[in-house]
C-alpha positions, 0 to 999 in steps of 0.5 A, a space after each residue: 410501519 412507523 417512521 424511525 425516530 430522527 436520532 436513529 435515521 441515517 444521513 439523507 440521500 442526495 444526488 449531489 456529487 461527492 466533493 473529493 478535493 483530494 481527487 481533484 488535486 491529485 488528478 488535476 492537469 498540473 499533477 504528474 500523472 505518470 508518477 506512481 501513486 505510491 511506492 510499495 517496498 517488499 523487503 526480502 520477500 519469501 513467497 512468490 505468490 504474495 509478490 505476484 498478487 501485490 504486483 497485480 494490485 500495484 498495477 491496479 492503483 498505478 503504484 510502483 513495486 520495489 523489491 529489496 534483495 535478496 528475495 527467496 525466489 527468482 523474479 521470473 518464478 512461474 508461481 510469481 508470474 501465475 499470481 501476477 497473471 498477464 498484469 506483470 507486463 504492466 507493472 512498474 518495478 524497481 530493484 534495490 540490492 539492499 536497504 541502503 540502496 533502496 533508501 538512496 533511490 527513494 530519498 527524500 520521499 516519506 516512508 511508512 513501515 508496516 508491522 503488527 508491532 507498530 503502536 499506531 494504526 493506518 487510521 492514524 496516518 495522513 498519506 500523500 501521493 508518492 509515499 513509500 509503503 514498506 512491508 517486511 518478510 512474510 515470516 519475520 517482518 522488518 528487522 529492528 535495524 529498519 523498524 522502530 515500533 514507536 516511530 510515528 511512521 510505523 503503522 499496523 492494521 487493527 486486528 482482533 487478539 485472535 489473529 497473529 497476523 494477516 497475509 502480506 498480500 492482504 495487508 498490502 492491498 488494504 494499505 494501498 486502497 486506504 492510501 488511494 482513498 486518502 490521496 484521491 485514487 487513481 487518476 485514470 479511473 475518475 
């Protein structure tokens, strides 16, 4: 077997540890370890299984889940608990009676709004620990009173033209882990 030309070779393998400065900063003793890595907001969620799944992901990455009411189900719904499994007991959760209540509770943290109509993708965002990540209803997304697709804080996941939208729990999971990648991950796991 002939060796590959140099321009086709991948990067050299190394045993040196990866220098993740973001992880070092986020997980330094001076950081507020007990603070959520992010605040995940579900605006008037409709499907309890999605909320349960997102709650489980929030526990995995030390994020706080916020529900903006009204939700289309009771927060003690069996389907919600089943999707969240026994992790629901470990979830840090906040409630807001409406959008204005949420904004007053989370001000002045930076907010990002996720919609298939946004002009920018999540690859354009520069996330920081403690960001607020806002997701809309499963069937109708975020209302125009909250979302301006031209706003630089409005983001979408890039998808092919053959897909109208992704499942809310899938989208939230992808966004949360990109947020973790950029901000240095979950301190307890390093």
